[in-house]
N, C-alpha and C positions, 0 to 999 in steps of 0.2 A: 370629555377631553377630545380635542380635534387633533388628528394626525398631522404632522408637518408635511408640507409640500415642497417640491423641488423649485427653487427660485432661479437657479441657473446651473449649467453644466460646463465643465472644462475638461481638457485632456492634458495629462502629464506624459511627456515623451522622453524616453531614455533609450537611445539607440533605436532598435527596431520595435521596442515595446511601447505600447500606448495604453494608458489607464484612464478611463473616464471617471471623473470625480464630480459628484452632485452636491451642491450646497443646498441645504434644506432651510425652510423658513424659521426653524428654531435654532439656527446657527451650527447644526451638526453637518459634518461632511461625510458622505457615503460613497463607497466604491462598490460597483456591481460585483456579485459573486464570480461571474465569468471572468471579469478582468482581474480580480484578486487571485483566482486560481491560476490564470495564465501568468501573472507576475511571480507567483511562488514557484511555478515550474521553471520560468525563465531564470530566476535567481538560483534555484537548485542546480541547474545545468551550467550556470555561468561561473566565471572566475571571481576571485576576490576583488579584482578591479571593477568588474561588472556590479558587484554588490555595493562597492564604495560609490561608483557613479550613480547608481540608483538612489542610494540614501541621500546623496547631495542634491540630486535633481528633485526628489520628492520634498525635501526640506525647503528648497528654494521655491518650488511651486506653491507649497502650503503657506509660506510666509507672504507670498504675493497674491493669494486668493482674495477675491473681492467678496466681502460679506455684506448682506443686505443691511 
């Protein structure tokens, strides 16, 4: 079995937070551990409004992501 490869990478921006999202050749989307950890820390320190804004931006970005 061949491991999937990255077909392209995009960035989700929410306020000062940026998360790189990689689209893989098998249709999977992957977030780097460093970005995931930074997002979790940002959310833990943020307000309820920050969490709401993040969830909306993430859902919007994922719905517009281009798949191969």
